[in-house]
Residue frames as a rotation matrix with the C-alpha (Angstrom) as fourth column:
MET 1
-0.860 0.356 -0.366 -8.37
-0.075 -0.798 -0.598 -25.64
-0.505 -0.487 0.713 32.12
THR 2
-0.484 0.786 0.383 -12.12
0.874 0.418 0.247 -25.87
0.034 0.455 -0.890 31.47
THR 3
-0.948 0.227 -0.223 -14.33
-0.208 -0.972 -0.104 -22.97
-0.241 -0.052 0.969 30.44
ALA 4
-0.256 0.945 0.205 -18.09
0.326 0.284 -0.902 -22.64
-0.910 -0.164 -0.381 30.28
VAL 5
-0.012 0.220 -0.975 -17.90
-0.750 -0.647 -0.137 -20.87
-0.661 0.730 0.173 26.97
GLY 6
-0.095 0.035 -0.995 -19.06
-0.898 0.428 0.101 -23.18
0.430 0.903 -0.009 24.16
PHE 7
-0.296 0.017 0.955 -20.23
-0.703 0.672 -0.231 -25.95
-0.646 -0.740 -0.187 26.56
GLY 8
0.457 0.452 0.766 -20.35
0.051 0.846 -0.530 -29.26
-0.888 0.281 0.363 24.75
ARG 9
0.931 -0.179 0.317 -18.10
0.319 -0.017 -0.947 -28.05
0.175 0.984 0.041 21.95
LEU 10
0.238 -0.930 -0.281 -14.34
0.578 -0.097 0.810 -27.76
-0.781 -0.355 0.515 21.71
SER 11
0.957 0.047 0.287 -13.14
0.261 -0.572 -0.777 -24.76
0.127 0.819 -0.560 19.71
ARG 12
0.190 -0.945 -0.266 -9.50
0.459 -0.154 0.875 -24.14
-0.868 -0.289 0.404 18.88
SER 13
0.859 0.100 0.502 -8.20
0.502 -0.355 -0.788 -21.61
0.099 0.929 -0.356 16.40
ALA 14
-0.014 -0.893 -0.450 -5.14
0.582 -0.373 0.723 -19.62
-0.813 -0.251 0.525 15.40
SER 15
0.938 0.222 0.265 -4.40
0.345 -0.537 -0.770 -16.68
-0.029 0.814 -0.580 13.13
ARG 16
-0.037 -0.998 -0.054 -1.28
0.923 -0.055 0.380 -14.98
-0.382 -0.036 0.923 11.87
ILE 17
0.817 0.127 -0.563 -0.24
-0.034 -0.963 -0.266 -11.39
-0.576 0.236 -0.783 11.14
VAL 18
0.192 -0.741 0.644 1.95
0.916 0.371 0.154 -11.23
-0.353 0.560 0.750 8.06
GLY 19
0.489 -0.120 -0.864 3.91
-0.102 -0.992 0.080 -8.29
-0.866 0.050 -0.497 6.71
LYS 20
0.220 -0.410 0.885 5.08
0.939 0.335 -0.078 -7.55
-0.265 0.848 0.459 3.20
ALA 21
-0.573 -0.497 -0.652 7.02
0.291 -0.867 0.405 -4.59
-0.766 0.043 0.641 1.88
ALA 22
0.513 0.834 0.204 4.69
0.591 -0.171 -0.788 -2.43
-0.623 0.525 -0.580 -0.21
SER 23
-0.559 -0.645 -0.521 5.80
0.001 -0.629 0.778 -0.79
-0.829 0.434 0.352 -3.44
GLY 24
0.194 0.608 0.770 4.29
0.888 0.224 -0.401 0.41
-0.416 0.762 -0.497 -6.68
PHE 25
-0.813 -0.436 -0.387 4.21
0.242 -0.856 0.456 3.28
-0.530 0.277 0.802 -9.13
HIS 26
0.372 0.925 0.081 1.79
0.609 -0.178 -0.773 5.44
-0.700 0.337 -0.630 -11.07
LEU 27
-0.708 -0.540 0.455 2.22
0.691 -0.396 0.605 7.14
-0.147 0.743 0.653 -14.45
LEU 28
0.289 0.736 -0.612 0.67
0.384 -0.675 -0.631 10.53
-0.877 -0.053 -0.477 -15.14
ARG 29
-0.489 -0.395 0.778 0.61
0.857 -0.052 0.512 11.38
-0.162 0.917 0.364 -18.84
ILE 30
0.026 0.416 -0.909 0.05
0.150 -0.901 -0.408 15.05
-0.988 -0.126 -0.085 -19.59
GLU 31
-0.171 -0.012 0.985 -1.16
0.914 0.370 0.163 15.28
-0.367 0.929 -0.052 -23.17
ALA 32
0.558 0.303 0.773 -1.60
0.584 -0.805 -0.106 19.05
0.590 0.510 -0.625 -23.32
TYR 33
-0.086 -0.700 -0.709 1.44
0.992 -0.123 0.001 20.40
-0.088 -0.704 0.705 -21.54
SER 34
-0.839 -0.291 0.460 1.24
0.394 -0.908 0.144 23.87
0.376 0.302 0.876 -23.10
GLN 35
0.007 0.934 0.356 -2.40
0.022 -0.356 0.934 24.20
1.000 0.001 -0.023 -22.02
THR 36
0.480 0.155 -0.863 -1.61
0.802 0.320 0.504 23.31
0.355 -0.935 0.029 -18.40
LYS 37
-0.604 -0.790 -0.102 0.66
0.777 -0.555 -0.296 26.36
0.177 -0.258 0.950 -18.25
THR 38
-0.404 0.540 0.739 -2.47
-0.073 -0.824 0.562 28.53
0.912 0.173 0.372 -18.13
VAL 39
0.465 0.537 -0.704 -3.35
0.640 0.346 0.686 27.14
0.612 -0.769 -0.183 -14.68
PRO 40
0.629 -0.214 0.747 -2.74
-0.429 -0.897 0.105 29.86
0.648 -0.387 -0.656 -12.06
ALA 41
-0.509 -0.849 -0.141 0.16
-0.199 0.276 -0.940 29.47
0.838 -0.450 -0.309 -9.65
GLY 42
-0.761 0.171 0.626 -0.92
-0.630 0.037 -0.776 27.69
-0.156 -0.985 0.080 -6.50
ARG 43
0.399 0.915 0.056 -3.53
-0.833 0.387 -0.395 25.59
-0.383 0.111 0.917 -8.33
ASN 44
-0.657 -0.659 0.365 -3.03
-0.505 0.745 0.436 21.93
-0.559 0.102 -0.823 -9.08
ILE 45
0.209 0.637 -0.742 -4.30
-0.899 0.424 0.111 19.19
0.386 0.644 0.661 -11.39
ASN 46
0.049 -0.129 0.990 -4.82
-0.748 0.653 0.122 15.77
-0.662 -0.747 -0.064 -9.81
SER 47
-0.812 -0.231 -0.536 -4.00
-0.499 0.752 0.431 12.37
0.303 0.617 -0.726 -11.19
GLY 48
0.358 0.851 -0.384 -6.49
-0.424 0.515 0.745 9.57
0.832 -0.104 0.545 -10.81
ASP 49
0.361 -0.195 0.912 -6.38
-0.902 0.176 0.394 7.82
-0.238 -0.965 -0.112 -7.44
PHE 50
0.235 -0.347 -0.908 -4.21
-0.412 0.811 -0.416 4.70
0.880 0.472 0.047 -7.31
SER 51
0.930 0.194 0.311 -3.45
-0.365 0.407 0.837 2.01
0.036 -0.893 0.449 -4.75
VAL 52
-0.060 -0.921 -0.386 -0.15
-0.277 0.387 -0.880 0.97
0.959 0.054 -0.278 -3.23
GLY 53
-0.889 -0.365 -0.276 -0.08
0.111 0.413 -0.904 -1.22
0.444 -0.834 -0.326 -0.14
ARG 54
-0.249 0.910 -0.331 -3.88
0.926 0.324 0.194 -1.13
0.284 -0.258 -0.924 0.29
TYR 55
-0.169 0.167 -0.971 -3.74
0.446 -0.866 -0.227 2.67
-0.879 -0.471 0.072 0.61
SER 56
0.542 0.433 0.721 -5.10
0.840 -0.253 -0.480 5.16
-0.026 0.865 -0.500 -1.87
TRP 57
-0.282 -0.748 -0.600 -2.84
0.527 -0.644 0.555 7.89
-0.802 -0.160 0.576 -3.27
ARG 58
0.770 0.381 0.512 -2.93
0.631 -0.336 -0.700 10.69
-0.095 0.861 -0.499 -5.80
VAL 59
-0.420 -0.901 0.110 -0.35
0.895 -0.391 0.215 12.86
-0.150 0.189 0.970 -7.52
LYS 60
0.682 0.561 -0.469 -0.83
0.496 -0.826 -0.267 16.63
-0.537 -0.051 -0.842 -7.41
TYR 61
-0.205 -0.715 0.668 0.70
0.979 -0.134 0.157 18.43
-0.023 0.686 0.727 -10.39
TYR 62
0.521 0.268 -0.810 1.24
0.365 -0.928 -0.072 22.20
-0.771 -0.258 -0.582 -10.10
PRO 63
0.526 -0.313 0.791 2.13
0.840 0.046 -0.540 23.50
0.133 0.949 0.287 -13.60
ASN 64
0.262 -0.412 0.873 3.17
0.099 -0.888 -0.449 26.91
0.960 0.204 -0.192 -12.25
GLY 65
-0.732 -0.681 0.002 4.28
0.006 -0.010 -1.000 25.97
0.681 -0.732 0.011 -8.78
ARG 66
-0.061 0.690 -0.721 2.50
0.878 0.380 0.289 25.34
0.474 -0.616 -0.629 -5.52
ASP 67
-0.378 -0.170 -0.910 3.57
0.707 -0.687 -0.166 28.66
-0.597 -0.706 0.380 -4.06
ALA 68
0.485 0.693 0.534 1.24
0.874 -0.382 -0.300 31.35
-0.004 0.612 -0.791 -5.38
SER 69
0.621 -0.355 -0.699 3.74
-0.001 -0.892 0.452 34.07
-0.784 -0.280 -0.554 -4.50
PRO 70
0.906 -0.265 -0.329 6.13
-0.389 -0.221 -0.894 35.30
0.164 0.939 -0.303 -7.23
ALA 71
0.265 -0.872 0.411 9.04
-0.768 0.067 0.637 33.54
-0.583 -0.484 -0.652 -5.50
ASN 72
-0.553 -0.451 0.701 8.78
-0.053 0.858 0.510 30.33
-0.832 0.245 -0.499 -7.60
PRO 73
0.337 0.809 -0.482 7.03
-0.581 -0.224 -0.783 31.24
-0.741 0.544 0.394 -10.84
ASP 74
0.068 -0.427 -0.902 9.41
-0.987 0.104 -0.124 29.30
0.147 0.898 -0.414 -13.05
TYR 75
-0.873 -0.462 0.156 9.09
-0.486 0.847 -0.216 25.89
-0.032 -0.265 -0.964 -11.40
ILE 76
0.089 0.827 -0.556 6.76
-0.429 0.535 0.728 22.93
0.899 0.174 0.402 -11.64
SER 77
-0.460 -0.163 0.873 5.79
-0.883 0.182 -0.432 21.49
-0.088 -0.970 -0.227 -8.26
MET 78
-0.123 0.382 -0.916 5.01
-0.299 0.866 0.401 17.81
0.946 0.323 0.008 -7.67
TYR 79
-0.508 0.034 0.861 3.30
-0.860 0.026 -0.509 16.45
-0.039 -0.999 0.016 -4.56
LEU 80
-0.602 0.311 -0.735 1.94
0.074 0.939 0.336 13.11
0.795 0.148 -0.588 -3.38
GLN 81
-0.343 0.585 0.735 -1.20
-0.911 -0.398 -0.108 12.87
0.229 -0.707 0.670 -1.25
LEU 82
-0.973 0.145 -0.178 -2.46
0.194 0.933 -0.302 10.01
0.122 -0.328 -0.937 0.91
CYS 83
-0.504 0.856 0.114 -6.24
-0.628 -0.453 0.633 9.77
0.593 0.247 0.766 0.49
GLY 84
0.396 0.905 -0.155 -8.89
-0.549 0.369 0.750 8.51
0.736 -0.212 0.643 2.89
TYR 85
-0.283 -0.550 -0.786 -6.50
0.413 0.669 -0.617 7.31
0.865 -0.500 0.037 5.60
LYS 86
0.639 0.735 0.226 -8.22
0.099 -0.370 0.924 7.73
0.763 -0.568 -0.309 8.96
LYS 87
0.721 -0.436 -0.539 -5.21
0.656 0.179 0.733 7.23
-0.223 -0.882 0.415 11.20
PRO 88
0.883 -0.422 -0.205 -2.51
-0.441 -0.896 -0.057 9.88
-0.159 0.141 -0.977 11.58
ASN 89
0.183 -0.983 0.008 1.03
-0.897 -0.164 0.410 9.52
-0.401 -0.082 -0.912 10.38
LEU 90
0.863 -0.096 0.496 2.01
0.268 0.919 -0.288 6.97
-0.429 0.382 0.819 7.75
GLN 91
0.117 -0.903 -0.414 5.70
-0.522 -0.411 0.748 7.05
-0.845 0.128 -0.519 6.89
ALA 92
0.722 0.129 0.680 6.39
0.461 0.644 -0.611 6.28
-0.517 0.754 0.405 3.24
GLN 93
-0.393 -0.882 -0.261 9.07
0.140 -0.338 0.931 6.79
-0.909 0.329 0.257 0.62
TYR 94
0.712 0.644 0.281 8.35
0.418 -0.067 -0.906 8.35
-0.564 0.762 -0.317 -2.77
LYS 95
-0.486 -0.861 -0.150 10.18
0.274 -0.313 0.909 9.46
-0.830 0.400 0.388 -5.87
PHE 96
0.691 0.673 -0.263 9.09
0.006 -0.369 -0.929 11.61
-0.722 0.641 -0.259 -8.82
SER 97
-0.499 -0.824 0.268 10.62
0.290 0.132 0.948 11.16
-0.817 0.550 0.174 -12.28
ILE 98
0.383 0.518 -0.765 10.07
-0.683 -0.399 -0.612 12.20
-0.622 0.757 0.201 -15.89
LEU 99
0.172 -0.255 0.951 10.23
0.377 0.909 0.176 9.51
-0.910 0.328 0.253 -18.57
ASP 100
-0.629 -0.383 -0.676 11.68
-0.512 -0.450 0.731 9.83
-0.585 0.807 0.087 -22.04
GLN 101
0.074 0.726 -0.683 9.93
-0.997 0.047 -0.058 8.56
-0.010 0.686 0.728 -25.16
ALA 102
-0.310 -0.256 -0.916 11.33
-0.379 0.916 -0.128 5.06
0.872 0.307 -0.381 -24.60
GLY 103
0.702 0.682 -0.206 9.90
-0.046 0.332 0.942 4.87
0.711 -0.652 0.264 -21.08
ASN 104
-0.014 -0.794 -0.607 13.22
0.844 0.317 -0.434 5.31
0.537 -0.519 0.666 -19.31
VAL 105
0.714 0.177 -0.677 13.78
0.596 -0.661 0.456 7.70
-0.367 -0.730 -0.577 -16.43
ALA 106
0.174 -0.623 0.763 15.42
0.775 -0.391 -0.496 10.76
0.608 0.677 0.415 -17.98
TYR 107
-0.472 -0.296 0.830 15.04
-0.271 -0.848 -0.456 13.16
0.839 -0.440 0.320 -15.08
GLY 108
0.522 0.685 -0.508 14.25
0.363 0.360 0.859 12.78
0.772 -0.633 -0.061 -11.41
LEU 109
0.091 -0.435 0.896 15.01
-0.799 -0.569 -0.195 13.89
0.594 -0.698 -0.400 -7.90
PRO 110
-0.835 -0.470 -0.285 16.27
-0.218 0.760 -0.613 11.55
0.505 -0.450 -0.737 -5.16
ALA 111
0.002 0.838 -0.545 13.72
0.452 0.486 0.748 9.52
0.892 -0.248 -0.378 -3.25
LYS 112
-0.586 -0.090 0.805 12.36
-0.567 -0.665 -0.487 11.11
0.579 -0.742 0.338 -0.09
THR 113
-0.428 0.477 -0.768 10.84
0.704 0.709 0.048 9.67
0.567 -0.520 -0.639 3.07
ASP 114
-0.743 0.270 0.613 8.11
-0.432 -0.892 -0.130 11.73
0.512 -0.361 0.780 4.75
ILE 115
-0.814 0.578 -0.064 5.23
0.366 0.424 -0.828 11.43
-0.451 -0.697 -0.557 7.18
PHE 116
-0.780 0.597 0.187 1.85
0.006 -0.292 0.956 11.52
0.625 0.747 0.224 5.42
LYS 117
-0.686 0.726 -0.041 -1.50
0.050 -0.008 -0.999 12.55
-0.726 -0.687 -0.031 6.84
SER 118
-0.581 0.559 0.592 -4.84
0.811 0.334 0.481 12.31
0.071 0.759 -0.647 5.12
GLY 119
-0.401 0.537 -0.742 -7.38
0.114 -0.774 -0.622 14.93
-0.909 -0.334 0.250 4.15
ASP 120
0.652 0.672 0.350 -9.56
0.509 -0.046 -0.859 16.31
-0.562 0.739 -0.372 1.39
ASP 121
0.069 -0.684 0.726 -7.75
0.992 -0.029 -0.121 17.54
0.104 0.729 0.677 -1.68
ASP 122
-0.009 -0.003 1.000 -8.78
0.330 -0.944 0.000 21.17
0.944 0.330 0.009 -1.19
ASP 123
0.852 0.279 -0.442 -8.53
0.485 -0.105 0.868 21.16
0.196 -0.954 -0.225 2.59
ASN 124
0.277 -0.766 0.580 -6.15
-0.056 -0.615 -0.786 23.89
0.959 0.186 -0.213 3.70
SER 125
0.890 0.076 0.450 -6.02
-0.445 -0.078 0.892 22.81
0.102 -0.994 -0.036 7.35
GLU 126
-0.032 -0.977 0.210 -2.81
-0.999 0.036 0.013 21.67
-0.020 -0.209 -0.978 8.97
GLU 127
0.101 0.125 0.987 -4.16
-0.403 0.912 -0.074 18.11
-0.909 -0.391 0.142 9.14
GLN 128
0.913 0.214 0.348 -4.03
0.227 0.442 -0.868 17.80
-0.339 0.871 0.355 5.35
ILE 129
0.198 -0.932 -0.304 -0.43
-0.563 -0.363 0.743 17.38
-0.802 0.024 -0.597 4.26
SER 130
0.990 -0.077 0.121 0.84
0.143 0.545 -0.826 16.47
-0.003 0.835 0.550 0.81
CYS 131
0.356 -0.933 -0.060 4.55
0.002 -0.064 0.998 15.72
-0.935 -0.355 -0.021 0.60
GLY 132
0.707 -0.113 0.698 6.69
0.698 0.268 -0.664 16.53
-0.112 0.957 0.268 -2.39
HIS 133
-0.392 -0.920 0.015 8.88
0.861 -0.361 0.357 19.07
-0.323 0.153 0.934 -4.16
GLU 134
0.438 0.474 -0.764 8.17
0.234 -0.881 -0.412 22.77
-0.868 0.001 -0.497 -4.41
ARG 135
0.277 -0.452 -0.848 10.88
-0.868 -0.497 -0.019 23.08
-0.413 0.741 -0.530 -7.07
PHE 136
0.587 -0.003 0.809 10.67
0.122 0.989 -0.086 19.83
-0.800 0.149 0.581 -8.98
ILE 137
-0.230 -0.669 0.706 12.00
0.913 0.103 0.395 21.17
-0.337 0.736 0.587 -12.29
ARG 138
-0.418 0.025 -0.908 12.41
-0.129 -0.991 0.032 24.56
-0.899 0.130 0.417 -13.88
LYS 139
0.598 0.764 0.241 10.00
0.153 0.186 -0.970 24.93
-0.787 0.617 -0.005 -16.81
GLU 140
0.589 -0.443 -0.676 12.72
-0.786 -0.507 -0.353 26.41
-0.186 0.740 -0.647 -19.01
ASP 141
-0.516 -0.820 0.248 14.96
-0.760 0.572 0.309 23.39
-0.395 -0.029 -0.918 -18.40
LEU 142
-0.179 0.545 0.819 12.09
0.124 0.838 -0.531 21.00
-0.976 0.007 -0.218 -19.11
GLU 143
0.739 0.655 -0.156 11.02
-0.029 -0.201 -0.979 22.64
-0.673 0.728 -0.129 -22.34
ARG 144
0.284 -0.701 -0.654 14.48
-0.951 -0.294 -0.097 22.59
-0.124 0.650 -0.750 -23.87
ARG 145
-0.641 -0.469 0.608 14.68
-0.449 0.871 0.200 18.81
-0.623 -0.145 -0.768 -23.38
GLU 146
-0.207 0.554 -0.806 13.28
-0.951 0.078 0.298 17.25
0.228 0.829 0.511 -26.55
ASP 147
-0.714 -0.088 -0.694 13.53
-0.060 0.996 -0.065 13.79
0.697 -0.005 -0.717 -24.97
LEU 148
-0.904 0.372 -0.209 11.09
0.273 0.128 -0.954 14.80
-0.328 -0.919 -0.217 -22.23
ILE 149
-0.001 0.920 -0.393 8.38
-0.156 -0.388 -0.908 16.63
-0.988 0.060 0.144 -24.19
LYS 150
-0.973 -0.212 0.092 7.20
0.051 0.189 0.981 15.44
-0.225 0.959 -0.173 -27.59
ASP 151
-0.552 0.806 0.213 4.02
0.344 -0.012 0.939 16.46
0.759 0.592 -0.271 -29.39
ASP 152
-0.268 0.384 0.883 3.13
-0.651 -0.748 0.128 18.50
0.710 -0.541 0.451 -26.31
CYS 153
0.764 0.503 -0.404 3.10
-0.105 0.716 0.691 15.32
0.636 -0.485 0.600 -24.17
LEU 154
-0.316 -0.798 0.513 4.90
-0.754 -0.118 -0.647 14.76
0.577 -0.591 -0.564 -20.88
THR 155
0.522 0.465 -0.715 4.95
0.017 0.833 0.553 11.55
0.853 -0.301 0.427 -18.81
LEU 156
-0.129 -0.468 0.874 5.58
-0.893 -0.329 -0.307 11.67
0.432 -0.820 -0.375 -15.07
ARG 157
0.103 0.098 -0.990 6.25
0.191 0.975 0.116 8.68
0.976 -0.201 0.082 -12.85
CYS 158
0.088 -0.030 0.996 5.64
-0.913 -0.401 0.069 8.47
0.398 -0.915 -0.063 -9.10
ASP 159
-0.210 -0.239 -0.948 7.12
0.122 0.956 -0.268 5.56
0.970 -0.172 -0.172 -7.14
VAL 160
0.252 0.368 0.895 5.71
-0.864 -0.331 0.380 4.83
0.436 -0.869 0.234 -3.68
GLY 161
0.381 -0.128 -0.916 6.99
0.247 0.969 -0.032 2.38
0.891 -0.214 0.400 -1.07
GLY 162
-0.547 -0.767 0.335 9.13
-0.153 -0.302 -0.941 2.20
0.823 -0.566 0.048 2.03
PHE 163
-0.308 0.469 0.828 6.40
-0.947 -0.068 -0.314 0.89
-0.091 -0.881 0.465 4.34
THR 164
-0.996 -0.085 0.001 5.03
-0.085 0.996 -0.030 -2.50
0.002 -0.030 -1.000 5.33
GLU 165
-0.170 0.972 -0.159 1.60
-0.768 -0.030 0.639 -3.84
0.617 0.231 0.752 4.47
LEU 166
-0.941 -0.115 0.319 0.18
-0.317 0.635 -0.704 -5.83
-0.121 -0.763 -0.634 7.39
LYS 167
-0.042 0.971 -0.234 -2.79
-0.839 0.093 0.536 -8.16
0.542 0.219 0.811 7.28
THR 168
-0.425 0.007 0.905 -4.27
-0.728 0.592 -0.346 -10.92
-0.538 -0.806 -0.246 9.39
LEU 169
-0.182 0.295 -0.938 -4.86
-0.755 0.569 0.325 -14.39
0.630 0.768 0.119 7.92
PRO 170
0.762 0.460 0.456 -6.31
-0.645 0.611 0.460 -17.59
-0.067 -0.645 0.762 9.40
LEU 171
-0.391 -0.917 -0.081 -3.79
-0.912 0.397 -0.103 -20.24
0.127 0.034 -0.991 10.43
ALA 172
-0.863 0.169 -0.475 -5.96
0.155 0.986 0.069 -23.06
0.480 -0.014 -0.877 11.81
ARG 173
-0.361 0.813 0.457 -9.48
-0.922 -0.384 -0.045 -23.68
0.139 -0.438 0.888 13.04
GLU 174
-0.780 0.179 -0.600 -11.16
0.149 0.984 0.101 -26.61
0.608 -0.011 -0.794 14.73
ASP 175
-0.437 0.750 0.496 -14.72
-0.897 -0.406 -0.176 -26.71
0.069 -0.522 0.850 16.02
ILE 176
-0.740 -0.011 -0.672 -15.71
-0.104 0.990 0.098 -30.10
0.664 0.143 -0.734 17.45
LYS 177
0.332 0.856 0.396 -18.89
-0.788 0.021 0.616 -31.39
0.519 -0.516 0.681 19.04
GLU 178
-0.114 -0.397 0.911 -18.44
-0.895 0.438 0.079 -33.82
-0.431 -0.806 -0.406 21.93
GLU 179
0.588 0.431 0.684 -20.01
-0.193 0.896 -0.399 -36.71
-0.786 0.102 0.610 20.02
ASP 180
0.962 -0.252 -0.105 -17.53
-0.079 0.110 -0.991 -36.14
0.261 0.962 0.086 17.18
ASP 181
0.565 -0.796 0.217 -14.39
-0.747 -0.381 0.545 -36.22
-0.351 -0.471 -0.810 19.31
ASP 182
0.058 -0.567 0.822 -13.34
-0.066 0.819 0.570 -39.66
-0.996 -0.087 0.010 18.08
ALA 183
0.519 0.195 0.832 -13.99
0.762 0.335 -0.554 -38.97
-0.387 0.922 0.026 14.41
ALA 184
-0.182 -0.699 -0.692 -11.13
0.129 -0.714 0.688 -37.04
-0.975 0.036 0.220 12.86
ASP 185
0.877 0.467 -0.109 -11.84
-0.001 -0.225 -0.974 -35.29
-0.480 0.855 -0.197 9.58
ASP 186
0.406 -0.742 0.534 -9.38
0.909 0.265 -0.323 -35.24
0.098 0.616 0.781 6.72
ASP 187
0.089 -0.327 0.941 -9.14
0.151 -0.929 -0.337 -31.49
0.984 0.172 -0.033 7.16
GLU 188
-0.223 -0.219 -0.950 -7.69
0.849 0.435 -0.300 -31.75
0.479 -0.873 0.089 10.66
PHE 189
-0.505 -0.025 -0.863 -7.83
0.635 -0.687 -0.353 -28.05
-0.584 -0.726 0.363 11.52
GLY 190
0.406 0.877 -0.256 -10.27
0.448 -0.436 -0.781 -26.76
-0.796 0.203 -0.570 8.95
LEU 191
0.593 -0.243 -0.767 -7.67
-0.603 -0.766 -0.223 -25.48
-0.534 0.594 -0.601 6.49
LYS 192
0.980 -0.169 -0.105 -6.31
0.063 0.764 -0.642 -28.69
0.189 0.622 0.760 4.98
PRO 193
0.466 -0.864 0.192 -2.96
-0.864 -0.398 0.309 -28.58
-0.190 -0.309 -0.932 6.85
GLU 194
-0.151 -0.635 -0.757 -0.14
-0.649 0.641 -0.409 -31.08
0.746 0.430 -0.509 6.48
TYR 195
-0.862 -0.238 0.448 -0.72
-0.506 0.445 -0.739 -32.39
-0.024 -0.863 -0.504 10.00
ARG 196
-0.168 0.823 -0.542 -3.20
-0.508 0.399 0.763 -35.30
0.845 0.404 0.351 10.07
GLY 197
0.401 0.352 0.846 -3.02
-0.916 0.149 0.372 -36.51
0.005 -0.924 0.382 13.69
TYR 198
-0.687 -0.633 0.357 -2.34
-0.666 0.745 0.040 -40.08
-0.291 -0.210 -0.933 14.79
SER 199
-0.103 0.621 -0.777 -3.83
-0.714 0.498 0.492 -43.24
0.692 0.606 0.392 13.35
GLY 200
-0.181 0.131 0.975 -5.48
-0.800 0.556 -0.223 -45.92
-0.572 -0.821 0.004 15.47
ARG 201
-0.671 -0.051 0.740 -6.65
0.194 0.951 0.241 -49.37
-0.716 0.305 -0.628 14.42
HIS 202
-0.171 0.717 0.676 -9.79
0.976 0.218 0.016 -48.14
-0.135 0.662 -0.737 12.75
ARG 203
0.688 0.403 0.604 -9.84
0.488 -0.873 0.027 -44.41
0.538 0.276 -0.797 13.34
ARG 204
-0.405 -0.894 0.192 -7.65
0.527 -0.400 -0.750 -41.57
0.747 -0.203 0.633 14.54
ARG 205
0.189 0.419 -0.888 -7.95
0.961 -0.266 0.079 -39.70
-0.203 -0.868 -0.453 17.79
ARG 206
0.851 0.147 0.504 -8.18
0.266 -0.948 -0.174 -35.93
0.452 0.282 -0.846 17.97
PRO 207
-0.270 -0.961 0.058 -4.89
0.497 -0.190 -0.847 -34.12
0.825 -0.199 0.529 18.74
ASP 208
0.297 0.322 -0.899 -4.79
0.945 -0.231 0.229 -32.66
-0.134 -0.918 -0.373 22.23
ASP 209
0.970 0.168 -0.175 -4.24
0.159 -0.985 -0.061 -28.94
-0.183 0.032 -0.983 22.89
LYS 210
0.263 -0.952 -0.159 -0.46
-0.208 -0.217 0.954 -29.26
-0.942 -0.218 -0.255 23.10
GLU 211
-0.342 -0.354 0.870 -0.32
0.690 0.535 0.488 -31.01
-0.638 0.768 0.061 19.72
PHE 212
0.611 0.626 0.484 -2.55
0.791 -0.481 -0.377 -28.35
-0.003 0.613 -0.790 18.21
VAL 213
0.852 -0.346 -0.393 -0.24
-0.186 -0.902 0.390 -25.60
-0.490 -0.259 -0.832 19.50
GLN 214
-0.100 -0.961 0.257 2.85
0.020 0.256 0.966 -27.42
-0.995 0.102 -0.006 18.26
TRP 215
0.006 0.173 0.985 1.33
0.945 0.320 -0.062 -27.80
-0.326 0.932 -0.162 14.81
CYS 216
0.913 0.392 0.110 0.63
0.407 -0.873 -0.268 -24.07
-0.009 0.290 -0.957 14.64
LEU 217
0.609 -0.738 -0.290 4.19
-0.316 -0.561 0.765 -23.24
-0.728 -0.375 -0.575 15.71
THR 218
-0.255 -0.771 0.584 5.71
0.279 0.519 0.808 -25.43
-0.926 0.369 0.083 12.98
GLN 219
0.640 0.547 0.540 3.85
0.661 -0.034 -0.750 -23.82
-0.392 0.836 -0.383 10.06
LYS 220
-0.350 -0.832 0.430 6.03
0.935 -0.284 0.213 -22.07
-0.055 0.477 0.877 7.50
ARG 221
-0.306 0.154 -0.940 6.08
0.170 -0.962 -0.213 -18.32
-0.937 -0.225 0.268 7.30
LEU 222
0.569 0.542 0.619 4.23
0.748 -0.028 -0.663 -16.73
-0.343 0.840 -0.421 4.40
GLY 223
0.994 -0.113 -0.014 6.05
-0.106 -0.874 -0.474 -14.48
0.041 0.473 -0.880 1.97
């Protein structure tokens, strides 16, 4: 089949979409735990933004609970927010833990899988959803654990994963002028592949379209 596009030049290319399971964690060290208790119920303190799977996240720490009503005054709330994501609905798994002084998980709730939407931190609209635990830990239980709080310091860990990171990568590229058709470069398809074509007496001929396709199909998967 002949096309008028790129007359006088043969262009062949291929790309690949690869997927890799995304996972990571973020530590939030609270170095003035007793002072955070003065934050009103329903107000939060944010961690710094961090990246997992090419997405930006932040932890939202509520020292006196997310619910401003007197129903949960004795609990710390922990939430995870997806930041700056323009598309709706990203399903991800997360887990909040508290570390002891040796860096080991000494307290935590089971991992959860939720649907995340994006929005501004202080946006109260339905489109802004942070997922997490209203009753992460009772403050009284936390404060009696000497392995969790020392010198008024508390270290929280947030693990994020359970979704796939997709990206597109080049697989092969060949852009040939008509006068160059008989002169095969060492980089047969522009990306230094294993395939080098066929050898003639003094020079190699260019692979035809079928050979190009077959070469692309035989390339090893990434990851």
